[in-house]
VEXLUMLUM-872378 format. One line per field, with one value per atom (N, C-alpha, C): residue in one letter; atom name; x, y negated, z negated. Coordinates in nm, 3 decimals. Last residue first. Example, Ala and Ser with C-alpha at 12.3 -4.5 7.8 and 13.67 -1.06 7.14 Angstrom:
2
residuo (S, S, S, A, A, A)
atomo (N, CA, C, N, CA, C)
x (1.285, 1.367, 1.290, 1.319, 1.230, 1.320)
y (0.225, 0.106, -0.003, 0.569, 0.450, 0.330)
z (-0.708, -0.714, -0.787, -0.780, -0.780, -0.780)
% end
This chain:
79
residuo (I, I, I, T, T, T, F, F, F, P, P, P, T, T, T, E, E, E, P, P, P, Y, Y, Y, D, D, D, F, F, F, L, L, L, F, F, F, I, I, I, E, E, E, Y, Y, Y, R, R, R, Y, Y, Y, Y, Y, Y, F, F, F, R, R, R, V, V, V, R, R, R, D, D, D, I, I, I, L, L, L, D, D, D, P, P, P, P, P, P, V, V, V, L, L, L, K, K, K, W, W, W, Y, Y, Y, D, D, D, T, T, T, Y, Y, Y, S, S, S, L, L, L, K, K, K, K, K, K, G, G, G, S, S, S, K, K, K, E, E, E, V, V, V, T, T, T, R, R, R, I, I, I, T, T, T, R, R, R, Q, Q, Q, R, R, R, V, V, V, K, K, K, D, D, D, M, M, M, T, T, T, R, R, R, L, L, L, P, P, P, D, D, D, I, I, I, V, V, V, G, G, G, A, A, A, Q, Q, Q, K, K, K, F, F, F, I, I, I, F, F, F, E, E, E, K, K, K, E, E, E, V, V, V, A, A, A, M, M, M, N, N, N, E, E, E, M, M, M)
atomo (N, CA, C, N, CA, C, N, CA, C, N, CA, C, N, CA, C, N, CA, C, N, CA, C, N, CA, C, N, CA, C, N, CA, C, N, CA, C, N, CA, C, N, CA, C, N, CA, C, N, CA, C, N, CA, C, N, CA, C, N, CA, C, N, CA, C, N, CA, C, N, CA, C, N, CA, C, N, CA, C, N, CA, C, N, CA, C, N, CA, C, N, CA, C, N, CA, C, N, CA, C, N, CA, C, N, CA, C, N, CA, C, N, CA, C, N, CA, C, N, CA, C, N, CA, C, N, CA, C, N, CA, C, N, CA, C, N, CA, C, N, CA, C, N, CA, C, N, CA, C, N, CA, C, N, CA, C, N, CA, C, N, CA, C, N, CA, C, N, CA, C, N, CA, C, N, CA, C, N, CA, C, N, CA, C, N, CA, C, N, CA, C, N, CA, C, N, CA, C, N, CA, C, N, CA, C, N, CA, C, N, CA, C, N, CA, C, N, CA, C, N, CA, C, N, CA, C, N, CA, C, N, CA, C, N, CA, C, N, CA, C, N, CA, C, N, CA, C, N, CA, C, N, CA, C, N, CA, C, N, CA, C, N, CA, C, N, CA, C, N, CA, C, N, CA, C)
x (-3.496, -3.419, -3.515, -3.524, -3.600, -3.525, -3.388, -3.355, -3.432, -3.475, -3.363, -3.328, -3.830, -3.709, -3.593, -4.032, -4.016, -3.888, -3.959, -3.989, -3.961, -4.101, -3.986, -4.029, -4.274, -4.314, -4.196, -4.223, -4.161, -4.188, -4.375, -4.390, -4.336, -4.279, -4.420, -4.432, -4.016, -4.052, -4.190, -4.036, -3.981, -4.015, -4.149, -4.224, -4.172, -3.951, -4.081, -4.162, -3.695, -3.722, -3.861, -3.694, -3.655, -3.696, -3.775, -3.860, -3.828, -3.563, -3.698, -3.790, -3.364, -3.353, -3.492, -3.462, -3.446, -3.441, -3.452, -3.581, -3.575, -3.179, -3.263, -3.399, -3.105, -3.063, -3.147, -3.216, -3.265, -3.221, -3.064, -3.208, -3.263, -2.735, -2.826, -2.972, -2.597, -2.657, -2.753, -2.519, -2.429, -2.486, -2.708, -2.703, -2.614, -2.651, -2.759, -2.762, -2.443, -2.421, -2.526, -2.578, -2.476, -2.443, -2.739, -2.799, -2.698, -2.539, -2.637, -2.699, -2.212, -2.341, -2.436, -1.896, -2.000, -2.132, -1.579, -1.709, -1.812, -1.264, -1.370, -1.500, -1.059, -1.093, -1.202, -0.986, -0.938, -0.975, -1.120, -0.974, -0.920, -1.384, -1.336, -1.185, -1.398, -1.425, -1.381, -1.346, -1.249, -1.270, -1.422, -1.460, -1.356, -1.253, -1.288, -1.319, -1.159, -1.298, -1.339, -0.908, -0.933, -1.068, -0.932, -0.841, -0.864, -1.111, -1.150, -1.061, -0.952, -1.074, -1.114, -0.761, -0.720, -0.840, -0.924, -0.856, -0.806, -1.005, -1.104, -1.041, -0.753, -0.826, -0.926, -0.705, -0.616, -0.681, -0.919, -0.910, -0.819, -0.878, -0.996, -0.980, -0.666, -0.649, -0.759, -0.794, -0.684, -0.673, -1.117, -1.021, -0.921, -1.314, -1.184, -1.081, -1.562, -1.549, -1.408, -1.512, -1.599, -1.586, -1.368, -1.301, -1.379, -1.577, -1.469, -1.389, -1.738, -1.792, -1.678, -1.560, -1.618, -1.662, -1.511, -1.400, -1.452, -1.766, -1.702, -1.584, -1.811, -1.898, -1.828, -1.612, -1.612, -1.696, -1.687, -1.552, -1.547, -1.952, -1.922, -1.783, -2.141, -1.997, -1.953, -2.450, -2.372, -2.223, -2.665, -2.560, -2.477)
y (6.002, 6.034, 6.029, 6.113, 6.064, 6.103, 6.243, 6.103, 6.039, 6.497, 6.478, 6.335, 6.532, 6.483, 6.469, 6.612, 6.678, 6.642, 6.644, 6.565, 6.640, 6.917, 6.843, 6.754, 7.075, 6.943, 6.855, 7.334, 7.239, 7.092, 7.452, 7.496, 7.392, 7.326, 7.312, 7.341, 7.397, 7.255, 7.231, 7.670, 7.605, 7.456, 7.707, 7.749, 7.683, 7.607, 7.547, 7.582, 7.676, 7.646, 7.587, 7.705, 7.818, 7.801, 7.443, 7.563, 7.676, 7.285, 7.256, 7.379, 7.394, 7.405, 7.386, 7.313, 7.455, 7.479, 7.033, 7.104, 7.250, 7.000, 6.960, 7.025, 7.081, 7.162, 7.127, 6.880, 7.017, 7.107, 6.652, 6.664, 6.809, 6.720, 6.701, 6.728, 6.531, 6.659, 6.641, 6.284, 6.356, 6.487, 6.208, 6.135, 6.203, 6.353, 6.403, 6.327, 6.196, 6.334, 6.380, 5.958, 5.957, 6.099, 6.048, 6.007, 6.002, 6.111, 6.210, 6.173, 5.981, 5.976, 6.082, 6.105, 6.086, 6.087, 5.996, 6.042, 6.005, 6.119, 6.021, 6.085, 6.289, 6.249, 6.144, 6.407, 6.269, 6.214, 6.645, 6.645, 6.507, 6.567, 6.615, 6.618, 6.494, 6.395, 6.440, 6.744, 6.631, 6.527, 7.031, 6.926, 6.812, 7.343, 7.217, 7.112, 7.581, 7.545, 7.407, 7.637, 7.653, 7.596, 7.608, 7.516, 7.522, 7.820, 7.678, 7.583, 8.039, 8.015, 7.866, 8.007, 8.007, 7.975, 8.033, 7.908, 7.895, 8.297, 8.195, 8.052, 8.423, 8.442, 8.328, 8.348, 8.299, 8.313, 8.486, 8.340, 8.281, 8.764, 8.687, 8.535, 8.973, 8.844, 8.751, 9.212, 9.216, 9.084, 9.319, 9.211, 9.201, 9.504, 9.550, 9.445, 9.427, 9.459, 9.506, 9.357, 9.475, 9.520, 9.126, 9.240, 9.367, 8.963, 9.000, 9.120, 8.942, 9.004, 9.049, 8.806, 8.936, 9.011, 8.570, 8.655, 8.797, 8.461, 8.504, 8.596, 8.412, 8.504, 8.551, 8.226, 8.354, 8.455, 8.021, 8.074, 8.211, 7.958, 8.017, 8.082, 7.977, 7.952, 8.027, 7.832, 7.912, 7.876, 7.869, 7.787, 7.879)
z (-0.396, -0.518, -0.636, -0.073, -0.189, -0.311, 0.118, 0.102, -0.015, 0.167, 0.073, 0.047, 0.164, 0.228, 0.129, 0.004, 0.133, 0.204, -0.345, -0.226, -0.100, -0.536, -0.487, -0.370, -0.689, -0.647, -0.609, -0.733, -0.824, -0.788, -0.526, -0.661, -0.762, -0.286, -0.335, -0.481, -0.290, -0.278, -0.325, -0.296, -0.412, -0.408, -0.043, -0.159, -0.287, 0.135, 0.128, 0.007, 0.197, 0.054, 0.036, 0.473, 0.389, 0.242, 0.552, 0.580, 0.488, 0.464, 0.412, 0.439, 0.624, 0.481, 0.416, 0.876, 0.844, 0.695, 0.852, 0.875, 0.840, 0.827, 0.717, 0.730, 1.084, 0.971, 0.848, 1.235, 1.255, 1.141, 1.152, 1.120, 1.136, 1.014, 1.128, 1.091, 0.754, 0.793, 0.908, 0.676, 0.762, 0.810, 0.497, 0.623, 0.723, 0.273, 0.357, 0.493, 0.166, 0.205, 0.303, 0.104, 0.207, 0.255, -0.110, 0.020, 0.131, -0.301, -0.261, -0.125, -0.219, -0.285, -0.226, -0.267, -0.163, -0.236, -0.356, -0.405, -0.298, -0.244, -0.243, -0.296, -0.221, -0.356, -0.360, 0.011, -0.013, -0.148, -0.007, -0.006, -0.039, 0.014, -0.115, -0.121, 0.281, 0.182, 0.042, 0.406, 0.416, 0.312, 0.207, 0.299, 0.295, 0.194, 0.132, 0.234, 0.290, 0.325, 0.267, 0.200, 0.342, 0.385, -0.076, -0.001, 0.153, -0.132, -0.156, -0.072, -0.078, -0.001, -0.012, -0.279, -0.138, -0.051, -0.507, -0.484, -0.338, -0.479, -0.463, -0.443, -0.523, -0.398, -0.375, -0.787, -0.679, -0.548, -0.907, -0.922, -0.815, -0.843, -0.795, -0.805, -0.766, -0.832, -0.785, -0.655, -0.756, -0.833, -0.615, -0.578, -0.691, -0.669, -0.644, -0.603, -0.750, -0.610, -0.570, -1.011, -0.987, -0.842, -0.956, -1.019, -0.996, -0.860, -0.770, -0.827, -1.092, -0.969, -0.875, -1.268, -1.304, -1.178, -1.127, -1.159, -1.194, -1.114, -0.991, -1.020, -1.391, -1.317, -1.187, -1.453, -1.525, -1.442, -1.276, -1.271, -1.338, -1.342, -1.216, -1.213, -1.589, -1.578, -1.455, -1.691, -1.599, -1.611, -1.962, -1.898, -1.812)
% end
């Protein structure tokens, strides 16, 4: 089981960041998507509808081996 908060704190401390949790909170506030700020839930398919087709093709290309290995669908619109 992953615990990203604990892991990022450890890594940031190793890198010399003084207050890693506060730093990550600042980054999160600066990079949070509008839909998350408003507290709206975005469905899986609605999220992918906002992604340009060329970006979907690039993601598919970069993860082509995982898609094949784990028999994932070729398109993100398949649930």
